[in-house]
VMD Tcl script that builds the backbone (N, CA, C; Angstrom):
set m [mol new atoms 273]
animate dup $m
set s [atomselect $m all]
$s set {name element resname resid chain x y z} {
  {N N MET 1 A 14.943 3.665 -3.206}
  {CA C MET 1 A 13.988 2.653 -2.781}
  {C C MET 1 A 13.217 2.160 -4.001}
  {N N LYS 2 A 12.651 1.002 -3.873}
  {CA C LYS 2 A 11.862 0.404 -4.944}
  {C C LYS 2 A 10.380 0.717 -4.721}
  {N N ARG 3 A 9.624 0.721 -5.819}
  {CA C ARG 3 A 8.170 0.947 -5.731}
  {C C ARG 3 A 7.476 -0.407 -5.848}
  {N N TYR 4 A 6.438 -0.581 -5.015}
  {CA C TYR 4 A 5.671 -1.825 -4.995}
  {C C TYR 4 A 4.178 -1.520 -5.051}
  {N N VAL 5 A 3.435 -2.438 -5.665}
  {CA C VAL 5 A 1.977 -2.436 -5.584}
  {C C VAL 5 A 1.598 -3.621 -4.702}
  {N N ILE 6 A 0.798 -3.340 -3.672}
  {CA C ILE 6 A 0.382 -4.373 -2.725}
  {C C ILE 6 A -1.116 -4.573 -2.861}
  {N N GLU 7 A -1.513 -5.793 -3.151}
  {CA C GLU 7 A -2.935 -6.134 -3.198}
  {C C GLU 7 A -3.333 -6.664 -1.828}
  {N N ARG 8 A -4.330 -6.012 -1.235}
  {CA C ARG 8 A -4.815 -6.410 0.086}
  {C C ARG 8 A -6.274 -6.830 -0.043}
  {N N GLU 9 A -6.563 -8.064 0.327}
  {CA C GLU 9 A -7.938 -8.556 0.306}
  {C C GLU 9 A -8.546 -8.333 1.686}
  {N N VAL 10 A -9.498 -7.399 1.748}
  {CA C VAL 10 A -10.174 -7.056 3.003}
  {C C VAL 10 A -11.672 -7.004 2.694}
  {N N PRO 11 A -12.427 -8.047 3.039}
  {CA C PRO 11 A -13.847 -8.096 2.693}
  {C C PRO 11 A -14.600 -6.824 3.089}
  {N N SER 12 A -15.374 -6.304 2.151}
  {CA C SER 12 A -16.242 -5.134 2.335}
  {C C SER 12 A -15.494 -3.856 2.690}
  {N N PHE 13 A -14.186 -3.802 2.451}
  {CA C PHE 13 A -13.427 -2.599 2.811}
  {C C PHE 13 A -13.970 -1.364 2.105}
  {N N GLY 14 A -14.382 -1.514 0.859}
  {CA C GLY 14 A -14.895 -0.385 0.096}
  {C C GLY 14 A -16.175 0.201 0.644}
  {N N ALA 15 A -16.865 -0.527 1.527}
  {CA C ALA 15 A -18.114 -0.033 2.118}
  {C C ALA 15 A -17.870 0.866 3.328}
  {N N ASN 16 A -16.605 1.058 3.724}
  {CA C ASN 16 A -16.302 1.940 4.855}
  {C C ASN 16 A -16.797 3.354 4.603}
  {N N ASP 17 A -17.048 4.073 5.675}
  {CA C ASP 17 A -17.320 5.498 5.573}
  {C C ASP 17 A -16.004 6.240 5.808}
  {N N ASN 18 A -16.045 7.572 5.775}
  {CA C ASN 18 A -14.820 8.347 5.944}
  {C C ASN 18 A -14.120 8.035 7.257}
  {N N ALA 19 A -14.884 7.833 8.323}
  {CA C ALA 19 A -14.286 7.518 9.625}
  {C C ALA 19 A -13.534 6.191 9.563}
  {N N GLY 20 A -14.084 5.221 8.856}
  {CA C GLY 20 A -13.417 3.930 8.713}
  {C C GLY 20 A -12.117 4.045 7.943}
  {N N PHE 21 A -12.128 4.848 6.866}
  {CA C PHE 21 A -10.900 5.052 6.099}
  {C C PHE 21 A -9.874 5.828 6.919}
  {N N CYS 22 A -10.339 6.792 7.694}
  {CA C CYS 22 A -9.454 7.562 8.573}
  {C C CYS 22 A -8.775 6.636 9.578}
  {N N ASP 23 A -9.543 5.764 10.198}
  {CA C ASP 23 A -8.982 4.819 11.172}
  {C C ASP 23 A -7.965 3.883 10.515}
  {N N ALA 24 A -8.283 3.419 9.314}
  {CA C ALA 24 A -7.361 2.531 8.603}
  {C C ALA 24 A -6.050 3.258 8.299}
  {N N ALA 25 A -6.147 4.506 7.862}
  {CA C ALA 25 A -4.944 5.284 7.565}
  {C C ALA 25 A -4.121 5.522 8.827}
  {N N LYS 26 A -4.782 5.800 9.940}
  {CA C LYS 26 A -4.061 6.004 11.203}
  {C C LYS 26 A -3.321 4.736 11.617}
  {N N THR 27 A -3.968 3.591 11.452}
  {CA C THR 27 A -3.335 2.314 11.790}
  {C C THR 27 A -2.109 2.079 10.917}
  {N N SER 28 A -2.252 2.341 9.627}
  {CA C SER 28 A -1.131 2.178 8.709}
  {C C SER 28 A -0.003 3.139 9.058}
  {N N ASN 29 A -0.353 4.394 9.334}
  {CA C ASN 29 A 0.660 5.400 9.660}
  {C C ASN 29 A 1.439 5.039 10.916}
  {N N ALA 30 A 0.773 4.457 11.905}
  {CA C ALA 30 A 1.460 4.054 13.139}
  {C C ALA 30 A 2.505 2.977 12.841}
  {N N ALA 31 A 2.156 2.030 11.973}
  {CA C ALA 31 A 3.118 0.994 11.583}
  {C C ALA 31 A 4.260 1.597 10.772}
  {N N LEU 32 A 3.936 2.528 9.884}
  {CA C LEU 32 A 4.966 3.178 9.076}
  {C C LEU 32 A 5.965 3.927 9.946}
  {N N ALA 33 A 5.477 4.579 11.002}
  {CA C ALA 33 A 6.358 5.331 11.896}
  {C C ALA 33 A 7.395 4.415 12.543}
  {N N LYS 34 A 7.009 3.195 12.834}
  {CA C LYS 34 A 7.938 2.232 13.441}
  {C C LYS 34 A 8.981 1.732 12.445}
  {N N LEU 35 A 8.639 1.772 11.175}
  {CA C LEU 35 A 9.522 1.227 10.144}
  {C C LEU 35 A 10.321 2.288 9.387}
  {N N ALA 36 A 10.032 3.554 9.631}
  {CA C ALA 36 A 10.708 4.634 8.902}
  {C C ALA 36 A 12.212 4.547 9.131}
  {N N PRO 37 A 12.991 4.829 8.121}
  {CA C PRO 37 A 12.639 5.258 6.762}
  {C C PRO 37 A 12.608 4.115 5.745}
  {N N ARG 38 A 12.449 2.883 6.202}
  {CA C ARG 38 A 12.531 1.716 5.312}
  {C C ARG 38 A 11.349 1.564 4.369}
  {N N VAL 39 A 10.208 2.172 4.704}
  {CA C VAL 39 A 9.000 2.009 3.892}
  {C C VAL 39 A 8.168 3.283 3.960}
  {N N GLN 40 A 7.575 3.665 2.814}
  {CA C GLN 40 A 6.716 4.851 2.716}
  {C C GLN 40 A 5.464 4.494 1.920}
  {N N TRP 41 A 4.346 4.991 2.378}
  {CA C TRP 41 A 3.068 4.780 1.689}
  {C C TRP 41 A 2.843 5.958 0.759}
  {N N GLU 42 A 2.619 5.698 -0.517}
  {CA C GLU 42 A 2.314 6.766 -1.462}
  {C C GLU 42 A 0.816 7.028 -1.529}
  {N N HIS 43 A 0.037 5.998 -1.844}
  {CA C HIS 43 A -1.419 6.129 -1.914}
  {C C HIS 43 A -2.029 4.749 -2.110}
  {N N SER 44 A -3.351 4.689 -2.000}
  {CA C SER 44 A -4.066 3.423 -2.187}
  {C C SER 44 A -5.310 3.643 -3.030}
  {N N TYR 45 A -5.664 2.632 -3.790}
  {CA C TYR 45 A -6.907 2.598 -4.546}
  {C C TYR 45 A -7.827 1.618 -3.831}
  {N N VAL 46 A -8.987 2.106 -3.421}
  {CA C VAL 46 A -9.937 1.272 -2.679}
  {C C VAL 46 A -10.886 0.605 -3.665}
  {N N ILE 47 A -11.066 -0.700 -3.498}
  {CA C ILE 47 A -12.039 -1.455 -4.286}
  {C C ILE 47 A -13.022 -2.088 -3.312}
  {N N GLY 48 A -14.032 -2.728 -3.812}
  {CA C GLY 48 A -15.065 -3.290 -2.948}
  {C C GLY 48 A -14.544 -4.170 -1.836}
  {N N ASN 49 A -13.635 -5.079 -2.173}
  {CA C ASN 49 A -13.140 -6.052 -1.196}
  {C C ASN 49 A -11.653 -5.904 -0.914}
  {N N GLY 50 A -11.172 -4.674 -0.862}
  {CA C GLY 50 A -9.770 -4.490 -0.522}
  {C C GLY 50 A -9.178 -3.228 -1.087}
  {N N THR 51 A -7.854 -3.277 -1.265}
  {CA C THR 51 A -7.125 -2.120 -1.773}
  {C C THR 51 A -5.968 -2.571 -2.657}
  {N N PHE 52 A -5.545 -1.655 -3.500}
  {CA C PHE 52 A -4.273 -1.742 -4.198}
  {C C PHE 52 A -3.466 -0.561 -3.683}
  {N N CYS 53 A -2.393 -0.843 -2.955}
  {CA C CYS 53 A -1.602 0.196 -2.307}
  {C C CYS 53 A -0.266 0.342 -3.024}
  {N N VAL 54 A 0.193 1.582 -3.137}
  {CA C VAL 54 A 1.480 1.860 -3.759}
  {C C VAL 54 A 2.432 2.340 -2.666}
  {N N TYR 55 A 3.546 1.631 -2.531}
  {CA C TYR 55 A 4.529 1.917 -1.485}
  {C C TYR 55 A 5.915 2.037 -2.090}
  {N N LEU 56 A 6.759 2.798 -1.419}
  {CA C LEU 56 A 8.193 2.781 -1.658}
  {C C LEU 56 A 8.807 2.026 -0.496}
  {N N ALA 57 A 9.724 1.122 -0.787}
  {CA C ALA 57 A 10.329 0.343 0.290}
  {C C ALA 57 A 11.713 -0.136 -0.115}
  {N N GLU 58 A 12.529 -0.409 0.902}
  {CA C GLU 58 A 13.862 -0.954 0.650}
  {C C GLU 58 A 13.777 -2.325 -0.008}
  {N N ASP 59 A 12.814 -3.118 0.456}
  {CA C ASP 59 A 12.673 -4.473 -0.065}
  {C C ASP 59 A 11.294 -5.014 0.311}
  {N N GLU 60 A 10.980 -6.181 -0.219}
  {CA C GLU 60 A 9.675 -6.798 0.031}
  {C C GLU 60 A 9.482 -7.116 1.514}
  {N N GLN 61 A 10.554 -7.441 2.208}
  {CA C GLN 61 A 10.449 -7.761 3.631}
  {C C GLN 61 A 9.918 -6.572 4.431}
  {N N ALA 62 A 10.283 -5.360 4.061}
  {CA C ALA 62 A 9.772 -4.169 4.752}
  {C C ALA 62 A 8.259 -4.052 4.568}
  {N N ILE 63 A 7.765 -4.407 3.387}
  {CA C ILE 63 A 6.321 -4.404 3.129}
  {C C ILE 63 A 5.644 -5.454 4.009}
  {N N ARG 64 A 6.230 -6.622 4.083}
  {CA C ARG 64 A 5.649 -7.692 4.907}
  {C C ARG 64 A 5.638 -7.313 6.390}
  {N N GLU 65 A 6.669 -6.631 6.836}
  {CA C GLU 65 A 6.719 -6.193 8.232}
  {C C GLU 65 A 5.632 -5.155 8.509}
  {N N HIS 66 A 5.394 -4.262 7.547}
  {CA C HIS 66 A 4.303 -3.291 7.696}
  {C C HIS 66 A 2.968 -4.019 7.805}
  {N N ALA 67 A 2.767 -5.025 6.972}
  {CA C ALA 67 A 1.516 -5.793 7.016}
  {C C ALA 67 A 1.336 -6.444 8.385}
  {N N ARG 68 A 2.410 -6.996 8.921}
  {CA C ARG 68 A 2.334 -7.645 10.234}
  {C C ARG 68 A 2.000 -6.631 11.331}
  {N N LEU 69 A 2.679 -5.493 11.321}
  {CA C LEU 69 A 2.456 -4.485 12.363}
  {C C LEU 69 A 1.078 -3.836 12.267}
  {N N SER 70 A 0.602 -3.614 11.040}
  {CA C SER 70 A -0.676 -2.922 10.851}
  {C C SER 70 A -1.876 -3.855 10.956}
  {N N GLY 71 A -1.646 -5.141 10.720}
  {CA C GLY 71 A -2.753 -6.085 10.708}
  {C C GLY 71 A -3.479 -6.146 9.375}
  {N N PHE 72 A -3.000 -5.395 8.376}
  {CA C PHE 72 A -3.594 -5.434 7.046}
  {C C PHE 72 A -2.845 -6.469 6.207}
  {N N PRO 73 A -3.551 -7.364 5.528}
  {CA C PRO 73 A -2.866 -8.405 4.760}
  {C C PRO 73 A -2.112 -7.828 3.564}
  {N N ALA 74 A -1.088 -8.523 3.155}
  {CA C ALA 74 A -0.385 -8.210 1.913}
  {C C ALA 74 A -0.468 -9.483 1.071}
  {N N ASN 75 A -1.615 -9.662 0.411}
  {CA C ASN 75 A -1.875 -10.904 -0.316}
  {C C ASN 75 A -0.977 -11.081 -1.530}
  {N N ARG 76 A -0.660 -9.974 -2.177}
  {CA C ARG 76 A 0.243 -10.028 -3.326}
  {C C ARG 76 A 1.092 -8.762 -3.309}
  {N N ILE 77 A 2.408 -8.938 -3.429}
  {CA C ILE 77 A 3.346 -7.819 -3.482}
  {C C ILE 77 A 4.069 -7.909 -4.815}
  {N N THR 78 A 3.979 -6.835 -5.600}
  {CA C THR 78 A 4.584 -6.825 -6.920}
  {C C THR 78 A 5.489 -5.614 -7.051}
  {N N GLU 79 A 6.745 -5.847 -7.407}
  {CA C GLU 79 A 7.662 -4.734 -7.631}
  {C C GLU 79 A 7.350 -4.082 -8.975}
  {N N VAL 80 A 7.299 -2.763 -8.991}
  {CA C VAL 80 A 7.088 -1.999 -10.221}
  {C C VAL 80 A 8.442 -1.869 -10.914}
  {N N VAL 81 A 8.517 -2.280 -12.168}
  {CA C VAL 81 A 9.788 -2.208 -12.882}
  {C C VAL 81 A 9.907 -0.945 -13.730}
  {N N ARG 82 A 8.771 -0.343 -14.059}
  {CA C ARG 82 A 8.788 0.895 -14.832}
  {C C ARG 82 A 7.403 1.502 -14.820}
  {N N MET 83 A 7.351 2.820 -14.897}
  {CA C MET 83 A 6.073 3.520 -15.031}
  {C C MET 83 A 5.998 4.096 -16.443}
  {N N ILE 84 A 4.805 4.015 -17.033}
  {CA C ILE 84 A 4.551 4.671 -18.311}
  {C C ILE 84 A 3.258 5.447 -18.180}
  {N N ASP 85 A 3.075 6.410 -19.051}
  {CA C ASP 85 A 1.853 7.205 -19.086}
  {C C ASP 85 A 1.646 7.666 -20.527}
  {N N PRO 86 A 0.607 8.463 -20.803}
  {CA C PRO 86 A 0.356 8.863 -22.182}
  {C C PRO 86 A 1.536 9.568 -22.857}
  {N N THR 87 A 2.366 10.270 -22.085}
  {CA C THR 87 A 3.496 10.970 -22.693}
  {C C THR 87 A 4.589 10.015 -23.169}
  {N N THR 88 A 4.556 8.772 -22.729}
  {CA C THR 88 A 5.538 7.782 -23.171}
  {C C THR 88 A 5.447 7.577 -24.686}
  {N N ALA 89 A 4.279 7.771 -25.255}
  {CA C ALA 89 A 4.082 7.581 -26.694}
  {C C ALA 89 A 4.902 8.563 -27.520}
  {N N ALA 90 A 5.278 9.683 -26.939}
  {CA C ALA 90 A 6.003 10.713 -27.674}
  {C C ALA 90 A 7.511 10.481 -27.681}
  {N N THR 91 A 7.972 9.478 -26.968}
  {CA C THR 91 A 9.437 9.287 -26.901}
  {C C THR 91 A 9.916 8.188 -27.813}
}
mol reanalyze $m
mol bondsrecalc $m
mol representation Tube
mol addrep $m
């Protein structure tokens, strides 16, 4: 599967409390269950007005279908072509 970063614009999302984040994760998980094994959620970075989510998926269409089922927007979907980290400097 390919890795994608999804930018989701959700006003004031970062102001949620733990219960709000829990509910959001449950909503996402319910959509993922319907789409398995075509798409998997790895993790998300929460910002003030949205999220940057990292997913594994067969294709961009699977990400869009998750957005439709979950009700969370997928404003920008970007395929990751390579990962690097500090150890990359040693190669």
